[in-house]
C-alpha positions as CSV (number, residue, x, y, z in Angstrom):
1,X,9.7,24.1,-35.7
2,X,11.0,20.6,-37.1
3,X,10.9,17.2,-35.1
4,X,13.4,15.2,-34.4
5,X,13.9,12.4,-36.5
6,X,12.9,9.1,-35.3
7,X,15.0,5.8,-34.7
8,X,16.5,6.7,-31.3
9,X,16.3,4.7,-28.3
10,X,13.6,5.6,-25.7
11,X,14.5,7.0,-22.1
12,X,11.7,5.7,-20.4
13,X,12.4,4.6,-16.9
14,X,15.7,4.7,-15.3
15,X,14.4,3.0,-11.9
16,X,13.5,-0.6,-11.7
17,X,9.8,0.2,-10.5
18,X,7.8,1.9,-13.3
19,X,4.5,3.3,-13.9
20,X,2.5,2.3,-17.3
21,X,-0.9,3.6,-18.1
22,X,-2.9,1.1,-20.5
23,X,-6.0,2.4,-22.4
24,X,-8.2,-0.3,-23.8
25,X,-11.3,-0.8,-25.7
26,X,-13.3,-3.1,-24.1
27,X,-15.6,-3.6,-27.1
28,X,-12.8,-5.9,-28.4
29,X,-12.9,-9.1,-26.3
30,X,-9.1,-9.9,-27.4
31,X,-7.9,-6.5,-26.3
32,X,-9.9,-6.4,-23.0
33,X,-8.1,-10.0,-22.2
34,X,-4.8,-8.8,-23.1
35,X,-5.4,-5.8,-20.9
36,X,-6.0,-7.7,-17.8
37,X,-2.9,-9.8,-18.7
38,X,-0.6,-7.1,-19.1
39,X,-1.8,-5.5,-15.8
40,X,-0.9,-8.7,-14.0
41,X,2.3,-9.1,-15.8
42,X,3.2,-5.4,-14.7
43,X,2.3,-5.9,-11.3
44,X,4.1,-9.5,-10.7
45,X,7.6,-7.3,-11.6
46,X,6.2,-4.7,-9.2
47,X,5.5,-2.0,-11.5
48,X,2.3,0.3,-11.0
49,X,-0.3,-0.2,-13.6
50,X,-3.2,2.3,-14.2
51,X,-6.2,0.9,-16.5
52,X,-8.4,3.1,-18.5
53,X,-11.1,1.6,-20.2
54,X,-13.3,3.4,-23.1
55,X,-16.7,3.3,-22.2
56,X,-19.1,1.0,-24.1
57,X,-21.3,3.9,-25.4
58,X,-18.1,5.0,-27.3
59,X,-19.2,2.4,-30.0
60,X,-23.1,2.8,-29.5
61,X,-24.5,4.9,-32.2
62,X,-21.4,6.8,-32.5
63,X,-21.9,8.8,-29.2
64,X,-19.2,9.3,-26.6
65,X,-20.0,9.6,-22.9
66,X,-19.9,13.2,-21.6
67,X,-16.5,13.6,-19.9
68,X,-15.2,10.5,-20.9
69,X,-11.2,10.4,-20.2
70,X,-11.3,14.3,-20.0
71,X,-10.0,14.0,-16.1
72,X,-7.5,11.5,-16.8
73,X,-4.1,12.2,-15.9
74,X,-1.0,10.5,-17.4
75,X,1.6,12.8,-15.4
76,X,4.1,10.4,-13.5
77,X,3.8,7.8,-16.0
78,X,6.8,6.2,-17.7
79,X,4.9,4.7,-20.5
80,X,1.5,4.6,-22.2
81,X,0.1,1.8,-24.0
82,X,-3.2,1.6,-26.4
83,X,-4.9,-1.5,-26.8
84,X,-7.4,-1.5,-29.7
85,X,-7.3,0.0,-33.4
86,X,-6.1,3.6,-34.7
87,X,-9.1,5.3,-33.0
88,X,-8.1,3.9,-29.4
89,X,-4.5,5.0,-30.0
90,X,-5.9,8.5,-31.3
91,X,-7.9,8.9,-27.8
92,X,-4.3,8.7,-26.1
93,X,-2.6,10.8,-28.0
94,X,-3.7,14.3,-26.4
95,X,-3.2,12.8,-22.7
96,X,0.4,11.5,-23.6
97,X,1.4,14.7,-25.3
98,X,0.0,16.9,-22.4
99,X,2.1,14.6,-19.9
100,X,4.9,14.3,-22.3
101,X,4.9,10.3,-22.0
102,X,6.1,7.9,-24.7
103,X,3.1,6.2,-26.3
104,X,3.0,2.3,-27.6
105,X,0.2,1.2,-29.7
106,X,-1.1,-2.2,-30.3
107,X,-2.5,-3.4,-33.2
108,X,-6.3,-4.9,-32.8
109,X,-7.9,-3.0,-35.4
110,X,-8.4,-3.4,-39.3
111,X,-5.6,-1.4,-40.8
112,X,-3.6,-0.2,-37.7
113,X,-1.0,2.0,-40.0
114,X,-0.2,3.8,-36.6
115,X,0.4,1.1,-34.9
116,X,3.3,-1.2,-35.6
117,X,3.3,-3.7,-32.4
118,X,1.5,-7.1,-32.7
119,X,-0.2,-8.4,-29.5
120,X,1.8,-11.3,-29.5
121,X,5.0,-8.7,-29.1
122,X,3.6,-6.8,-26.1
123,X,5.4,-7.5,-23.3
124,X,8.8,-8.1,-25.0
125,X,8.3,-4.3,-26.2
126,X,7.3,-3.1,-22.9
127,X,10.2,-4.6,-21.2
128,X,12.5,-3.1,-23.7
129,X,10.8,0.5,-23.4
130,X,11.0,0.5,-19.5
131,X,14.6,-0.6,-19.6
132,X,15.3,2.4,-22.2
133,X,16.1,-0.1,-25.0
134,X,13.2,0.5,-27.2
135,X,13.3,2.0,-30.7
136,X,11.0,5.3,-31.0
137,X,10.1,7.6,-33.8
138,X,9.3,11.5,-32.8
139,X,6.1,12.3,-34.6
140,X,5.0,15.9,-35.5
141,X,1.8,17.0,-34.0
142,X,-0.8,19.9,-35.3
143,X,-1.9,22.6,-33.0
144,X,-5.5,23.8,-33.9
145,X,-7.2,26.7,-32.5
146,X,-10.3,28.6,-33.4
147,X,-11.3,32.1,-33.8
148,X,-15.0,33.1,-33.6
149,X,-17.9,31.1,-33.1
150,X,-17.6,27.7,-32.1
151,X,-20.3,25.5,-30.2
152,X,-18.5,22.8,-28.6
153,X,-19.8,19.1,-29.2
154,X,-21.3,17.1,-26.7
155,X,-19.3,14.4,-25.4
156,X,-15.6,14.0,-24.5
157,X,-13.4,17.1,-24.3
158,X,-10.1,16.5,-25.9
159,X,-9.2,20.2,-26.0
160,X,-6.2,21.2,-23.8
161,X,-6.1,24.8,-21.9
162,X,-3.7,27.4,-23.7
163,X,-0.5,28.2,-21.7
164,X,0.6,31.3,-23.7
165,X,2.3,29.4,-26.2
166,X,-0.1,28.2,-28.7
167,X,-2.9,30.4,-27.5
168,X,-3.7,32.6,-24.8
169,X,-4.2,31.2,-21.0
170,X,-7.6,29.9,-20.4
171,X,-8.4,29.3,-24.1
172,X,-8.9,26.0,-25.7
173,X,-7.1,24.1,-28.2
174,X,-6.8,20.9,-29.9
175,X,-3.7,18.5,-30.8
176,X,-4.0,16.3,-33.8
177,X,-1.6,13.5,-34.7
178,X,-3.4,12.9,-38.2
179,X,-5.5,15.5,-39.1
180,X,-8.3,18.6,-38.7
181,X,-11.0,18.9,-41.0
182,X,-13.4,21.8,-41.7
183,X,-16.4,20.1,-43.4
184,X,-20.0,20.6,-44.4
185,X,-23.1,19.8,-42.0
186,X,-26.0,19.7,-44.5
187,X,-25.9,16.6,-46.5
188,X,-25.9,17.3,-50.4
189,X,-24.9,21.0,-50.0
190,X,-21.3,22.3,-50.0
191,X,-19.9,24.5,-47.6
192,X,-18.2,27.9,-48.6
193,X,-14.3,27.9,-46.9
194,X,-11.8,30.5,-47.7
195,X,-8.2,29.7,-46.9
196,X,-4.8,31.6,-45.9
197,X,-1.4,30.9,-45.4
198,X,0.4,33.1,-42.6
199,X,-2.7,35.2,-42.9
200,X,-2.3,35.8,-46.5
201,X,-5.4,35.0,-48.5
202,X,-5.1,31.9,-50.7
203,X,-8.2,30.4,-52.2
204,X,-11.5,29.8,-51.5
205,X,-13.8,26.9,-51.8
206,X,-17.3,25.4,-52.4
207,X,-16.4,22.2,-51.1
208,X,-17.3,19.3,-49.0
209,X,-14.5,20.4,-46.7
210,X,-10.7,21.2,-46.3
211,X,-8.3,18.9,-44.5
212,X,-5.3,20.0,-42.9
213,X,-3.0,17.0,-42.2
214,X,0.5,16.2,-40.5
215,X,3.0,14.0,-42.2
216,X,1.6,11.0,-40.2
217,X,-2.2,11.6,-41.4
218,X,-1.0,12.5,-45.1
219,X,-1.6,8.8,-45.5
220,X,-5.3,9.1,-44.0
221,X,-8.2,11.5,-44.8
222,X,-5.6,13.7,-47.0
223,X,-4.8,10.7,-49.2
224,X,-8.5,9.7,-49.8
225,X,-9.2,13.0,-50.9
226,X,-6.2,13.1,-53.3
227,X,-3.3,14.5,-51.5
228,X,0.3,13.3,-50.9
229,X,1.9,11.1,-48.9
230,X,4.8,12.9,-46.6
231,X,7.4,11.0,-45.3
232,X,6.6,10.6,-41.3
233,X,9.6,12.6,-40.2
234,X,9.3,15.8,-42.8
235,X,8.9,19.1,-41.2
236,X,5.9,20.0,-42.9
237,X,2.1,19.8,-43.4
238,X,-0.7,19.6,-46.2
239,X,-3.8,21.4,-46.9
240,X,-6.0,19.3,-49.1
241,X,-9.5,20.6,-50.5
242,X,-12.1,17.8,-50.2
243,X,-14.6,17.5,-53.3
244,X,-14.1,21.1,-54.6
245,X,-16.7,22.5,-57.0
246,X,-15.0,24.3,-60.2
247,X,-11.9,25.4,-58.3
248,X,-8.3,24.1,-58.4
249,X,-8.4,21.0,-56.3
250,X,-4.4,20.6,-55.7
251,X,-2.7,20.3,-52.4
252,X,-0.6,22.7,-50.7
253,X,2.3,21.4,-48.6
254,X,3.5,24.0,-46.2
255,X,6.8,24.4,-43.9
256,X,6.6,23.5,-40.2
257,X,7.1,27.4,-39.6
258,X,3.9,28.3,-41.4
259,X,0.3,28.8,-40.6
260,X,-2.9,27.4,-42.4
261,X,-6.3,28.8,-41.8
262,X,-9.7,28.2,-42.8
263,X,-12.6,30.2,-42.6
264,X,-16.2,29.7,-42.9
265,X,-18.1,31.8,-45.2
266,X,-21.8,32.3,-45.1
267,X,-24.5,31.2,-45.5
268,X,-23.8,27.7,-44.2
269,X,-22.0,26.7,-40.8
270,X,-19.3,23.8,-40.7
271,X,-18.1,21.4,-38.5
272,X,-14.7,21.1,-37.0
273,X,-13.4,17.7,-36.9
274,X,-10.0,16.6,-35.0
275,X,-8.2,13.1,-35.5
276,X,-11.5,11.7,-36.3
277,X,-14.0,13.1,-33.8
278,X,-16.2,16.3,-33.9
279,X,-14.8,19.3,-31.8
280,X,-17.7,21.6,-32.6
281,X,-19.9,23.3,-34.8
282,X,-18.4,26.7,-36.6
283,X,-20.6,29.8,-37.5
284,X,-20.2,31.8,-40.6
285,X,-17.3,33.9,-39.9
286,X,-15.4,31.5,-37.7
287,X,-11.8,30.6,-38.6
288,X,-9.5,27.4,-37.5
289,X,-6.1,28.1,-37.4
290,X,-3.6,25.2,-38.0
291,X,0.1,25.2,-36.7
292,X,2.8,22.6,-35.8
293,X,2.2,22.3,-32.1
294,X,5.6,22.6,-29.9
295,X,7.2,19.6,-28.8
296,X,6.2,15.9,-30.5
297,X,4.7,12.9,-29.7
298,X,7.4,9.9,-29.0
299,X,5.8,6.6,-30.3
300,X,7.6,3.3,-29.0
301,X,8.0,0.8,-32.2
302,X,9.0,-2.7,-31.9
303,X,12.3,-2.0,-33.9
304,X,13.9,0.3,-36.0
305,X,11.9,0.5,-39.4
306,X,11.8,2.3,-42.8
307,X,8.8,4.6,-44.4
308,X,8.0,2.6,-47.3
309,X,7.6,-0.9,-45.9
310,X,4.7,0.0,-43.2
311,X,2.9,2.3,-45.8
312,X,3.0,-0.6,-48.4
313,X,1.6,-3.0,-46.0
314,X,-1.2,-0.7,-44.5
315,X,-2.4,0.0,-48.0
316,X,-2.3,-3.1,-49.4
317,X,-3.9,-4.8,-46.8
318,X,-6.7,-2.2,-47.0
319,X,-7.0,-2.8,-50.7
320,X,-7.5,-6.7,-50.1
321,X,-10.0,-6.1,-47.1
């Protein structure tokens, strides 16, 4: 299933009163300050503002508080706003996708490739979004399911419940804007992984891991592992091995209607990471299946933009820093 191409106008709120949910990373004082100012600004205009805060422990020792954001519900919201870096934005993605709410990311991070809107442009962009006059881009998402032994990670549960489309009712699955990674758990030791395409055996690796990335995520871990950059609107995904030993190290670009899977071979377990956060430990024999998710994520931008310019700025900024 191919995503719609971006560059259209957001259809956010038809009425004068709108509901906006804001997720802020309070570890950044500038983001916390802007969050408070934004709530006041919205309420002065008689809009409804819901403020969600990442708990401080999210930054401490890499731990995430149990259940954080798991019960958050964006149903009825007209717009979701992320104030932080790429990580904060990625925390908002499953909530916004589940509620079919457009998302707007404000860049307080180091690179912020996912986030085009600068803090100084927030009020103007929100106003345009709520009036239906903002430009948006539709981003393809990945649906990640697990067959076999998975021990769920402690902390915030980003998984969604199956509805019979991606997986069976009551089963859990994950949505990824960037990528899913099956990787080693033991430092200094590779993990054995067998890959398949549309249930047909492909290549087996002894490697640090295997990445399956969306076009948006092709500029993240996939790029670091030597994979290609895909244009954001391309209906595709890319599978890339990470540091394979004595094996073909080339990436494989798949159509959006295909399925990629990664199975953990004995003797060592692996870990499943979805958009930078551990989803759980995988026992030998477990298989992770990756498809294009139904629907798309609508991302609000400050203006119509091309692909090469933002990518160039993000890559060169990273080189300078």
